[in-house]
C-alpha positions, 0 to 999 in steps of 0.5 A: 235356051230352056232345058230339054223337056224330052230327048229326041230318042224318048219322043221318037221311041228310039232304042238304037243307043249305040247307033245314034250319033246324037246319043253317042255325042252327048249332045242333048239337042238333036238339031244342034248336032245336025247343024254342027255336022251339016246334015241335010235335015238342018240345011233344008230346015227340017229340024225346025219343023220336027216334033222334037224341036217343037216340043223343046222350043220355048218359042214354039208357035204351038201351044202345049195342048196342040203339041200333045194333039200332034203327038197323039195323032202321030203315035209319038205321045207319052204322058208327061211330055 
């Protein structure tokens, strides 16, 4: 699997470092933590539609330009993603 381009907390602008189970666990791919812990997001396939997953998945159906547009439209855009 490809290296993480951006962590979920960077894309989502999350400052809850101590409260985030993904950050505390040290797992870089949030969808892997969700799957490992049987969270509802993965059970219902939500992780695979999430902007974090799409930005970090080398097999994304979206181009990098399309991902940038989605992030701009949803206020998640950061330069250098």
